[in-house]
Steps between C-alpha positions, in 0.01 A plus 500: 500500500792718612512315833505173308802615291683626808434176679626289210807726471581449864469128456749509208751699703476241776536222245826650372634584846424167667646179346237224428221734551407531130266202492328601815458853367341375180257290700424791726456735206263258334301461822479876548396550138226236536382664820486841335320359194254321726431817692452700182263234365316500829464879482366472146250234607401709801434801277305280262296361787438848637370610161289184477370561852392851408333368185322221689394738778346735243332207328370374834351841576338508157355152552366604840321797340363279224388246759316768698331619179401144414362443851297820470371397157422151633301645789309724261426210264395286795258772603366527146467124481297499820277775362452305177413187695238691698370657179478160332312363800264798487444457126437130546244579769338760276489248217323248723260770615438604139423140404262472794325824405470389139351170606246682716446792262387304194191346667413844638526660156291220352233568760500874422480423128199272559326771704565756228349270239198440724465871563495587131257218430253612767559875476292758324537487124752763392813495286443129454747450213774705666468323834479147361799567274699622801408187696596278205845665485536456876410132468767457232761661727400281794527182292838590350772316697766735360342804666643576844289513813584871531356571153192290570449691824535831316245400236248374756533816710472716187174328401370519856581871518320571172191312618510684833523835321175429320326546835632855540443636151226579254525482124293511187553314175292411198379147442202298388269325745227244458156609622252226433532412134656832408866603492540869581806729466561753774715624790570271792552688825695300761447619855793342679420135563151588616307498177509542124255723316419539134383811315411482134672741265175686443450523879148362472553170679698385803577168664679350803683170514336253739781291648268235642319453172819558299317720251415860419170641622329812372482800733219747548542814289526710818859371544614614155599859607704372795664232288579757230665712769702199617621436146609864470685483834677175409610659173631799701271740318312595813588560870428216740168525680239278660273310264198279561545149361369159613770261619320181414632159609861505617576130478391181340308240691 
């Protein structure tokens, strides 16, 4: 600004000293002033642009960082999407396999159910009410369309397991049997699935169930002591030991 004042002052001195120079000096002064103003404006704009450049550079760097983060997130999501696609394909395959198993499983379970019913029908006579009731409940489950295949499988296997266990256990329970025209109360001794024996409460008569004839038959009195021992063992009132009992017929004709 000082240089500008000095320059204008010099121009005025020349304008006074030289005749006719006043107009030229004013023109020159105006031109110089415009030049200085233009330069100052240019400097202001340059500073403004420098500040804007710094701002834009910082913003550009920030956008680059955000872009890198977004690319990383995109790659992660793409990987997760691929995993989900594979999982969906696996689940769809499992669903098809499950449908196939269900379609094959139901006839199998029906066949096992039929064999269980035939077994109980042709088996030795013991726990008749309990076993037929269990089979009736199983039949209800098998016929219910709202029951899943898994539950039907569980119920069939449960019934099968119980029936299988009868072959490995002995038990005694009280019941009435029909011998001829007489109905007698006593203890029924179940020897696995091999045979069922009967001992009257007064221990004076014994019988064995004939599977082929589907009826009770009287036993010789010589078997009463052994049968009494079997009843005591089944009731856990006596240690297990060998006893002499007739097996009778094991199956129906």
